C-alpha positions as CSV (number, residue, x, y, z in Angstrom):
1,M,0.0,0.0,0.0
2,P,1.4,3.4,-0.9
3,E,2.4,5.2,2.3
4,L,2.9,8.9,2.9
5,P,6.2,9.3,0.9
6,E,4.7,7.5,-2.1
7,V,1.6,9.6,-2.1
8,E,3.8,12.7,-1.7
9,V,5.9,11.6,-4.6
10,I,2.8,11.2,-6.8
11,C,1.5,14.5,-5.6
12,R,4.6,16.3,-6.6
13,G,4.7,14.4,-9.9
14,I,1.3,15.3,-11.1
15,Q,1.2,18.9,-9.7
16,P,3.0,20.6,-12.6
17,H,0.9,18.8,-15.2
18,L,-2.4,19.6,-13.6
19,V,-2.3,23.1,-12.2
20,D,-3.9,25.6,-14.6
21,R,-5.3,22.9,-16.8
22,T,-9.1,22.7,-17.4
23,V,-11.0,19.4,-17.2
24,T,-12.9,18.8,-20.4
25,A,-14.3,15.3,-20.0
26,I,-14.4,12.4,-17.5
27,F,-14.7,8.7,-18.4
28,H,-15.4,5.8,-16.1
29,N,-15.2,2.1,-17.0
30,G,-18.3,1.3,-14.8
31,K,-16.4,-0.7,-12.2
32,Q,-16.8,0.1,-8.5
33,L,-13.8,0.9,-6.4
34,R,-13.8,0.5,-2.6
35,L,-16.8,2.8,-2.8
36,P,-19.0,3.6,-5.9
37,V,-17.4,6.2,-8.1
38,P,-19.6,9.3,-8.1
39,V,-19.2,9.8,-11.8
40,D,-22.2,12.1,-12.4
41,L,-21.2,14.4,-9.5
42,L,-17.6,14.3,-10.8
43,R,-18.8,15.6,-14.2
44,R,-21.0,18.3,-12.7
45,E,-18.3,19.6,-10.3
46,M,-15.2,19.2,-12.5
47,I,-15.9,19.6,-16.3
48,G,-15.1,23.1,-17.4
49,C,-13.3,23.9,-14.2
50,R,-9.6,24.9,-13.9
51,I,-7.3,23.0,-11.5
52,T,-5.7,25.5,-9.0
53,A,-3.7,23.2,-6.7
54,V,-2.6,19.7,-6.0
55,T,-1.8,18.8,-2.3
56,R,-1.6,15.9,0.0
57,R,-3.3,15.3,3.4
58,A,-2.3,12.1,5.1
59,K,-2.4,9.4,2.4
60,Y,-5.0,11.3,0.3
61,L,-4.4,13.4,-2.8
62,Q,-6.4,16.7,-2.9
63,I,-7.0,18.4,-6.3
64,S,-8.5,21.8,-5.9
65,L,-10.7,23.5,-8.6
66,D,-11.4,27.2,-9.2
67,S,-15.1,26.5,-8.4
68,G,-14.1,25.7,-4.8
69,A,-14.8,22.0,-5.3
70,M,-12.1,19.4,-4.4
71,L,-11.3,16.0,-5.8
72,I,-10.0,13.6,-3.1
73,I,-8.3,10.4,-4.1
74,H,-7.1,7.5,-1.9
75,L,-4.9,5.1,-3.7
76,G,-5.8,2.0,-1.6
77,M,-3.3,-0.9,-2.0
78,T,-2.5,-0.7,-5.8
79,G,-3.9,2.6,-7.0
80,N,-1.7,4.8,-9.2
81,L,-2.0,8.0,-11.3
82,G,-0.3,8.8,-14.5
83,F,-0.5,11.0,-17.6
84,F,-1.1,9.7,-21.1
85,S,-2.2,11.0,-24.5
86,S,-6.0,11.2,-24.7
87,E,-5.6,9.2,-28.0
88,S,-3.8,6.2,-26.4
89,E,-5.7,3.1,-25.5
90,P,-6.6,2.8,-21.8
91,A,-5.0,0.0,-19.8
92,K,-7.0,-2.8,-18.4
93,H,-7.4,-1.3,-14.9
94,D,-7.7,2.4,-15.9
95,H,-11.0,3.0,-14.0
96,V,-11.3,6.8,-14.2
97,R,-9.8,9.2,-16.8
98,W,-9.9,13.0,-16.7
99,T,-9.3,14.6,-20.1
100,L,-7.5,18.0,-19.9
101,D,-7.5,20.9,-22.3
102,N,-4.1,20.0,-23.7
103,D,-5.3,16.6,-24.9
104,T,-3.7,14.6,-22.1
105,E,-5.4,12.4,-19.6
106,L,-4.9,11.8,-15.9
107,R,-5.7,8.2,-15.4
108,Y,-6.5,6.3,-12.2
109,N,-5.3,2.7,-12.4
110,D,-6.1,0.2,-9.7
111,S,-5.8,-3.6,-10.2
112,R,-7.3,-4.5,-6.8
113,R,-9.8,-1.7,-6.7
114,F,-9.3,-0.8,-3.0
115,G,-8.9,2.9,-3.7
116,A,-11.5,5.6,-3.4
117,I,-12.5,8.7,-5.3
118,H,-14.5,11.5,-3.7
119,I,-15.6,14.9,-4.8
120,L,-16.4,17.7,-2.3
121,K,-18.5,20.7,-3.2
122,S,-17.2,24.2,-2.2
123,Q,-18.7,24.3,1.3
124,E,-17.7,20.7,2.0
125,T,-14.2,21.5,0.9
126,Q,-13.9,24.2,3.6
127,D,-15.3,21.9,6.3
128,R,-13.1,18.8,5.4
129,E,-10.9,18.9,8.5
130,E,-14.1,18.5,10.6
131,T,-15.6,15.8,8.3
132,V,-13.3,13.8,6.0
133,F,-10.3,14.3,8.2
134,K,-12.0,14.6,11.6
135,T,-10.2,11.5,13.0
136,T,-6.9,12.3,11.3
137,G,-4.0,13.5,13.4
138,P,-1.4,16.2,12.5
139,E,1.0,15.8,9.6
140,P,4.4,14.5,10.6
141,F,6.2,17.6,9.3
142,H,3.8,20.0,11.0
143,A,4.8,21.8,14.2
144,A,1.8,20.3,16.0
145,F,3.5,16.9,15.8
146,S,5.9,17.5,18.6
147,P,7.6,15.5,21.5
148,E,5.3,17.4,23.9
149,Y,2.2,16.4,21.9
150,L,3.2,12.7,21.9
151,H,4.3,12.6,25.5
152,Q,1.0,14.1,26.6
153,L,-1.1,11.8,24.4
154,A,0.7,8.7,25.6
155,K,0.0,9.3,29.3
156,G,-1.9,6.4,30.8
157,K,-2.0,4.4,27.5
158,N,-0.8,0.7,27.4
159,L,-0.1,0.7,23.7
160,T,3.1,-0.4,22.0
161,V,4.9,2.5,20.4
162,K,4.8,1.1,16.9
163,V,1.0,0.6,17.1
164,F,0.7,4.1,18.6
165,I,2.6,5.9,15.8
166,M,0.8,3.9,13.1
167,T,-2.6,5.1,14.5
168,T,-4.0,7.7,12.1
169,Q,-5.6,9.7,15.0
170,V,-2.1,10.2,16.5
171,V,-0.2,11.2,13.3
172,A,-1.2,11.1,9.7
173,G,0.4,8.7,7.3
174,V,3.1,6.8,9.2
175,G,2.7,3.3,7.8
176,N,4.4,0.0,8.6
177,I,7.6,0.4,6.6
178,Y,8.4,3.8,7.9
179,A,7.4,3.1,11.5
180,S,9.9,0.2,11.6
181,E,12.7,2.3,10.0
182,S,12.0,5.3,12.3
183,L,12.0,3.3,15.5
184,F,15.3,1.7,14.5
185,R,16.8,5.2,13.8
186,A,15.5,6.4,17.2
187,G,16.8,3.3,19.0
188,I,13.4,2.4,20.4
189,L,11.9,-1.2,20.4
190,P,8.6,-1.4,18.5
191,A,7.1,-3.3,21.4
192,R,8.0,-0.8,24.1
193,K,5.0,0.7,25.9
194,V,4.3,4.3,25.2
195,Q,4.0,5.3,28.8
196,T,7.6,4.4,29.4
197,I,9.0,6.8,26.8
198,S,10.4,10.1,28.1
199,K,10.0,13.4,26.4
200,K,13.6,13.1,25.2
201,G,12.8,9.7,23.7
202,W,9.8,11.2,21.9
203,G,12.0,14.0,20.6
204,K,14.3,11.4,19.1
205,L,11.4,9.6,17.5
206,V,9.8,12.8,16.0
207,A,13.2,13.7,14.5
208,A,13.7,10.1,13.2
209,I,10.2,10.0,11.6
210,R,10.8,13.2,9.8
211,E,14.2,12.2,8.6
212,I,13.1,8.8,7.3
213,L,10.0,10.2,5.6
214,Q,12.0,13.0,3.9
215,Q,14.7,10.6,2.8
216,A,12.0,8.3,1.3
217,I,10.4,11.2,-0.5
218,D,13.8,12.2,-1.9
219,C,14.3,8.6,-3.1
220,G,11.0,8.6,-4.9
221,G,9.3,6.3,-2.3
222,S,9.7,2.6,-1.8
223,T,8.7,0.0,-4.5
224,I,8.1,-3.3,-2.7
225,S,5.7,-4.8,-5.3
226,D,4.0,-2.4,-7.7
227,F,4.4,1.2,-6.7
228,L,5.1,3.6,-9.6
229,N,5.3,7.3,-9.6
230,A,3.4,9.6,-12.0
231,R,6.0,8.9,-14.7
232,Q,5.5,5.2,-14.1
233,E,9.0,4.9,-12.5
234,K,9.9,2.8,-9.4
235,G,11.1,4.4,-6.2
236,Y,14.4,3.2,-4.6
237,F,14.2,3.9,-0.9
238,Q,14.0,0.1,-0.3
239,A,17.7,0.1,-1.0
240,N,18.1,2.0,2.2
241,F,16.1,-0.2,4.5
242,K,18.0,-0.9,7.7
243,V,15.6,-3.4,9.3
244,Y,12.3,-3.7,7.3
245,G,12.1,-7.0,5.5
246,R,15.6,-8.0,6.7
247,Q,14.8,-10.7,9.3
248,G,17.8,-12.9,10.0
249,E,20.2,-10.5,8.3
250,P,23.0,-8.6,10.3
251,C,22.1,-5.2,11.7
252,P,24.0,-2.6,9.7
253,T,25.2,-1.0,13.0
254,C,26.1,-3.9,15.4
255,Q,25.8,-7.1,13.2
256,E,23.2,-8.6,15.5
257,K,20.6,-10.5,13.6
258,I,17.4,-8.5,12.7
259,E,14.3,-10.0,14.3
260,N,10.7,-9.8,13.5
261,S,7.6,-9.9,15.7
262,R,3.9,-9.3,15.1
263,L,2.4,-6.1,16.6
264,G,-1.1,-5.0,15.8
265,G,-1.3,-7.7,13.1
266,R,1.7,-6.3,11.2
267,S,5.3,-7.5,10.9
268,S,7.7,-5.4,13.0
269,Y,11.4,-5.6,12.3
270,F,14.0,-4.5,14.8
271,C,17.5,-5.0,16.2
272,P,17.4,-6.4,19.7
273,R,20.7,-4.8,20.6
274,C,20.4,-1.3,19.1
275,Q,16.8,-0.8,20.2
276,S,15.5,-0.7,23.7
């Protein structure tokens, strides 16, 4: 599943090709995604409108229109966006196509169809933090995501730190790969209880999360199975993994074997010597 860095990479990739373009037509192949595609509403709210901005919130892409409406896309597990000539044949899993005024198309491709496409009207766009993102925590790069915030939120909780930072209500978009890598960089065991972590420890983790996410964005994301950016290229942050997917291999710092345990139903990779 694309995590925050992969969504950010796609966001930056499509932004220069979309801003100031006008939507002239929308096509849907009739197949349902995780939710039905609101194709009639998409056409009413988007055709003839100019795109003014492309941004990311958590793992969602936000495409703003000069009418005040906003297209919101969640990529699910295998969703992807790319640009193609409007005359080229759509691929098998191209479910939604937006034709632009320069005869190119933005195409949403999703083989497993776990993604979702929403359209918000102008007033709904303004209220989205209280509706769509009501239960979504601060962005990892935002000042609100601070050691003090995490230390206060963790008081009295019996959660493991990995489950805690992967909880959307705590922080937006920190998925399994980057939680494991961030905890290794901060020297904190994934299974450690949040109430035992000091404010200094939270400071190390906040810094580690930001560093890992930024490095992953700079590397174009991680391609584990099928992630491609807007130019249909693979990311390469996976070449920098220190612990994720490396069970039984030597730790790059101390040579102890990397271990794996299940936390919150997810594989959690760690070094038993470097992390405590």
